[in-house]
C-alpha positions in Angstrom: 2.4 23.3 4.1 0.9 23.1 0.6 -0.1 26.6 -0.6 -3.8 27.3 -0.9 -5.1 24.6 1.3 -6.5 26.8 4.0 -9.5 29.0 4.2 -13.3 28.6 3.7 -12.9 28.0 0.0 -10.7 24.9 0.4 -12.3 21.5 -0.3 -12.7 18.8 2.3 -9.9 16.8 0.7 -7.6 19.9 0.7 -8.3 20.6 4.4 -7.6 17.0 5.2 -4.2 17.2 3.3 -3.4 20.4 5.2 -4.1 18.7 8.6 -2.0 15.7 7.7 0.9 17.8 6.6 0.8 19.8 9.9 1.3 16.5 11.7 4.4 15.5 9.8 7.9 16.6 10.8 9.7 15.3 7.8 9.9 12.4 5.3 11.0 10.0 8.1 8.3 11.0 10.6 6.3 8.5 12.6 3.2 9.5 10.7 4.7 8.6 7.3 6.2 5.4 8.6 2.8 4.4 10.0 0.9 5.2 6.8 3.5 3.3 4.8 2.8 0.3 7.0 -0.9 0.7 6.7 -0.8 1.0 2.9 1.5 -2.0 2.5 -0.5 -4.3 4.8 -3.8 -3.3 3.2 -2.4 -3.9 -0.3 -1.5 -7.5 0.4 -4.3 -8.5 2.7 -7.4 -10.3 1.5 -9.3 -9.9 4.8 -9.4 -7.7 7.8 -8.0 -10.4 10.1 -5.0 -10.9 7.8 -4.5 -7.1 7.8 -4.5 -7.1 11.6 -1.9 -9.8 11.8 0.3 -8.3 9.2 0.2 -4.9 10.9 1.1 -6.4 14.3 3.8 -8.6 12.7 5.7 -5.3 11.8 5.9 -4.4 15.4 3.1 -1.8 15.2 1.0 -1.6 18.3 -2.6 -1.9 17.0 -5.5 -1.5 19.4 -9.3 -1.5 18.6 -11.6 1.5 19.0 -14.7 -0.2 20.3 -18.2 1.2 20.1 -19.7 1.8 23.5 -23.1 1.0 22.1 -22.6 -2.6 20.9 -19.0 -3.5 21.5 -18.3 -3.6 17.8 -14.7 -2.6 16.7 -15.3 0.6 14.7 -11.8 1.8 14.3 -8.2 1.5 15.5 -5.4 3.2 17.5 -1.9 2.6 16.1 1.6 3.2 17.2 4.5 2.6 14.8 7.5 0.9 16.4 11.1 1.6 15.3 12.6 -1.8 14.4 16.1 -0.8 15.6 15.4 1.2 18.8 12.0 -0.3 19.7 10.8 3.3 20.3 7.1 3.7 20.0 5.7 6.6 18.0 2.7 8.6 19.2 -0.8 6.9 19.4 -2.7 7.8 16.2 -6.3 7.0 15.6 -7.6 5.9 12.2 -9.5 9.2 12.1 -6.2 11.0 12.0 -4.4 9.1 9.3 -6.6 10.3 6.5 -9.5 9.0 4.5 -8.8 5.8 2.6 -6.9 4.4 5.6 -9.5 4.5 8.3 -10.9 1.2 9.3 -14.3 1.7 7.6 -12.5 2.7 4.4 -10.1 -0.3 4.6 -13.1 -2.6 5.0 -14.4 -1.3 1.6 -11.5 -3.2 0.0 -12.4 -6.6 1.4 -15.2 -8.8 0.2 -18.1 -9.0 2.8 -18.1 -12.3 4.5 -19.8 -13.0 7.8 -17.2 -15.6 9.0 -14.3 -13.3 8.1 -16.0 -10.4 10.0 -16.4 -12.5 13.1 -12.8 -13.7 12.9 -11.6 -10.1 12.7 -13.7 -9.1 15.7 -12.1 -12.0 17.6 -8.5 -11.2 16.5 -8.9 -7.5 17.5 -9.8 -8.5 21.1 -7.8 -11.7 21.4 -4.5 -11.3 19.4 -3.3 -14.5 17.7 -6.5 -16.3 18.5 -7.3 -17.0 14.8 -5.1 -19.4 12.9 -2.9 -17.8 10.3 -3.7 -18.8 6.7 -1.1 -20.5 4.5 -0.7 -17.4 2.3 0.6 -15.5 5.3 3.3 -18.0 6.2 4.6 -19.3 2.8 7.8 -17.8 1.4 8.6 -18.0 -2.3 11.9 -18.5 -3.9 11.1 -18.6 -7.6 12.5 -15.8 -9.8 9.6 -16.4 -12.2 7.3 -14.7 -9.7 8.6 -11.3 -10.9 7.1 -12.1 -14.3 3.7 -12.9 -12.6 3.7 -9.5 -11.0 4.8 -7.8 -14.2 1.9 -9.4 -16.1 -0.6 -8.3 -13.5 0.5 -4.6 -13.6 0.5 -4.6 -17.4 -3.1 -6.0 -17.4 -4.0 -3.4 -14.8 -2.6 -0.6 -17.0 -4.5 -1.9 -20.1 -7.8 -1.4 -18.3 -6.7 1.9 -16.7 -6.0 3.3 -20.1 -9.7 3.0 -20.9 -11.0 4.9 -17.9 -12.2 8.5 -18.6 -10.4 11.2 -16.5 -13.7 12.3 -14.9 -14.3 8.9 -13.3 -12.8 10.2 -10.0 -13.8 7.2 -7.9 -11.9 4.8 -10.3 -8.8 7.0 -10.3 -8.8 7.3 -6.5 -9.1 3.5 -6.3 -6.3 3.1 -8.8 -4.1 5.5 -6.8 -4.9 3.5 -3.6 -3.8 0.3 -5.3 -0.6 1.7 -6.9 0.4 3.5 -3.6 -0.1 0.2 -1.7 2.2 -1.7 -4.0 4.9 1.0 -3.8 4.6 1.0 0.0 5.1 -2.8 0.0 8.1 -2.5 -2.3 9.5 0.2 0.1 9.0 -2.2 3.0 10.9 -4.8 1.1 14.0 -2.7 0.4 14.0 0.6 2.3 14.7 1.1 6.0 12.5 4.2 6.4 10.1 6.5 4.7 12.8 8.6 3.0 13.5 6.2 0.1 12.1 6.7 -3.5 9.5 3.9 -3.2 8.2 5.3 0.1 8.1 8.9 -1.1 6.3 7.8 -4.3 3.8 5.7 -2.3 3.1 8.8 -0.1 2.7 11.1 -3.0 0.5 8.8 -5.1 -1.5 7.9 -1.9 -2.5 11.6 -1.6 -4.6 11.1 -4.7 -6.5 8.4 -2.8 -7.3 10.5 0.3 -11.1 10.1 0.1 -13.8 8.0 1.6 -14.5 5.0 -0.6 -11.2 5.0 -2.3 -10.7 1.3 -1.5 -14.1 0.2 -2.9 -13.3 -1.8 -6.1 -15.0 -0.2 -9.1 -17.1 -2.1 -11.6 -14.6 -1.9 -14.4 -12.0 -3.7 -12.3 -14.3 -6.5 -11.0 -12.7 -10.0 -11.2 -11.1 -11.3 -13.2 -9.6 -7.9 -13.8 -6.4 -7.4 -11.7 -6.4 -5.2 -8.5 -2.6 -5.5 -7.9 -3.1 -7.6 -4.7 -1.1 -10.4 -6.4 1.8 -7.9 -7.1 1.8 -6.9 -3.4 1.7 -10.5 -2.4 4.8 -11.4 -4.5 6.6 -8.4 -3.0 5.6 -9.4 0.5 6.3 -13.2 0.3 9.1 -13.5 -2.2 12.5 -13.9 -0.4 14.4 -10.7 -0.4 17.5 -12.4 -1.9 15.6 -13.5 -5.0 16.3 -11.1 -7.9 15.6 -11.0 -11.6 17.0 -7.6 -12.5 15.6 -7.2 -16.0 12.0 -8.2 -15.0 12.2 -6.2 -11.7 13.2 -3.1 -13.8 10.3 -3.7 -16.2 8.0 -4.0 -13.2 9.1 -0.6 -11.9 8.6 0.7 -15.5 5.1 -0.7 -15.5 4.3 1.0 -12.2 5.6 4.3 -13.6 3.1 3.8 -16.5 0.4 3.4 -13.9 1.5 6.6 -12.2 1.7 8.4 -15.5 -2.0 7.5 -16.2 -3.0 8.9 -12.8 -1.0 12.1 -13.6 -2.7 12.4 -17.0 -6.2 12.1 -15.4 -5.2 14.9 -12.9 -4.1 17.1 -15.8 -7.2 16.5 -17.9 -9.3 17.6 -14.9 -7.2 20.8 -14.6 -5.4 19.6 -11.4 -2.0 20.8 -12.5 -0.4 21.3 -9.1 -1.3 17.7 -8.1 0.0 16.3 -11.4 3.2 18.2 -11.2 3.8 17.1 -7.6 3.4 13.4 -8.4 5.7 13.7 -11.5 8.5 15.4 -9.5 8.4 13.2 -6.5 7.4 9.8 -7.9 8.1 9.5 -11.7 11.6 11.1 -11.8 13.1 9.1 -8.9 11.5 5.8 -9.9 13.0 6.2 -13.4 16.5 6.2 -11.8 15.5 3.1 -9.8 14.3 1.4 -13.0 17.7 1.9 -14.5 19.7 1.0 -11.3 17.9 -2.3 -10.9 18.6 -3.4 -14.4 22.3 -3.2 -13.9 22.3 -5.0 -10.6 24.0 -8.4 -10.4 21.5 -11.1 -9.3 21.9 -12.6 -5.8 21.9 -16.3 -5.3 18.8 -17.8 -3.7 20.8 -20.3 -1.7 21.0 -18.0 1.4 17.3 -17.5 1.4 16.6 -21.2 1.2 19.0 -22.1 4.0 17.8 -19.4 6.3 14.1 -20.0 5.9 14.0 -23.7 5.3 10.5 -23.8 4.1 10.4 -21.7 0.9 8.0 -22.9 -1.8 8.8 -23.0 -5.5 5.1 -22.8 -6.5 3.6 -19.5 -7.8 0.8 -17.8 -5.9 -2.7 -18.5 -6.9 
């Protein structure tokens, strides 16, 4: 358990971290695997109904918590499923996974739309009843998409560099966005929650454990990037498609994002939080940045033959 998190003097966020850490039994625990899934799916989804489908597509059992007053879906109960053994983890409510990942907090990250809200309520209660959108089914095979993702993160970092360290809500949102992209990259290449991307996503995500951390701040209003396109590229680009130099640069750009979050923590006097992120996220990702650069690219032929419907066009 993290020292100093118990006792009457501990903040709400510190007590929440303490409770979450008591639930975990190691880096590969069901709780971490579930939160990695939640973060990754939220990072790439543009709506609640898309998020529901992406979560269920991973094998996660996702059930609604329905209000007894009006029948409205107010939360969820989730069970992560091991892809190899099909073993189900314990049932965890969204009240137990930590602020920022509860259903009300996730909804803060999606634009309010009456039709989308109605579709989500239907999908919760009648799975697969709402037609999937094209963006959920298309698979890309263009190496240039790595460059699109890199440009997005660099633009994100340019704006982040102008944010004062005392703008806590902005930094929590930024941590939520970065941890979501790292979680999606982990889903792309790592079998469990022990890999460097998963560990980095977990650690950076701890800086977003607060209600409202998914609410997009004014300084990042469109057309400013929110890293959703980066998550989309990682989710929908065929796994065999590599561009080592650009992929390495993308990891480096995400390290820059993390470094900005660390700097904000330090300037607020939160040295323990800053040191923890640096040790568990920055150092390991720097090795990944180097390793990817020397990787030999893989042919995309296997991807095209296996999928049969990959699209060469970049995401909008």
